[in-house]
C-alpha positions in Angstrom: 76.4 140.8 95.5 73.6 141.9 97.9 72.9 140.8 101.4 69.5 140.7 103.0 69.4 141.8 106.6 66.6 140.8 108.8 65.8 141.5 112.4 68.4 144.2 113.1 67.0 147.6 113.9 69.8 149.4 111.9 68.5 148.5 108.4 65.7 146.6 106.8 65.8 145.1 103.4 68.8 144.7 101.1 72.2 146.4 101.5 75.4 146.0 99.5 78.2 143.8 100.7 80.3 147.0 100.9 77.8 148.8 103.1 77.4 145.7 105.3 81.2 145.6 105.8 81.3 149.3 106.5 78.6 149.0 109.1 80.3 146.0 110.7 83.6 147.9 110.8 81.9 151.0 112.4 80.3 148.8 115.0 83.6 147.2 115.8 85.3 150.6 116.1 82.5 151.8 118.4 82.8 148.7 120.6 86.6 149.1 120.8 86.3 152.8 121.8 83.8 151.8 124.5 86.1 149.1 125.8 89.1 151.5 125.8 87.2 154.3 127.7 85.9 151.7 130.2 89.3 150.2 130.8 91.0 153.6 131.2 88.4 154.7 133.8 88.9 151.4 135.7 92.7 151.7 135.5 92.6 155.3 136.8 90.4 154.2 139.7 92.8 151.3 140.4 95.9 153.5 140.3 94.2 156.1 142.6 93.8 153.4 145.3 97.4 152.2 145.2 100.0 153.5 147.7 102.9 155.5 146.2 105.9 153.3 145.2 108.9 153.1 147.4 111.9 155.0 146.1 114.9 152.9 145.0 117.9 153.2 147.3 120.5 155.7 146.0 118.7 156.5 142.8 116.1 159.1 141.9 113.7 158.0 139.2 113.6 160.1 136.0 110.2 161.9 135.7 107.9 160.2 133.3 110.0 157.0 133.1 110.0 153.8 135.1 112.8 153.8 137.7 114.1 150.4 136.7 114.1 151.1 132.9 117.5 151.4 131.3 118.1 152.8 127.9 118.4 150.2 125.2 121.5 150.1 123.1 121.6 148.8 119.5 124.8 147.5 118.2 
């Protein structure tokens, strides 16, 4: 099977279905990476603007772990 691509600046002419799928997957991966970087930057800026959380009465939070999180037990 061969697909004919028109208009796109990437390729002109015919490419195989496998190559078209590979290019589409690469474009999707690039877009996802861009979205992730953009989100993480916005999240870091948002967190930097937030006041520090109030400590819970009578309990020190464990570093690197949410203060309200309790360990899960599996029975």
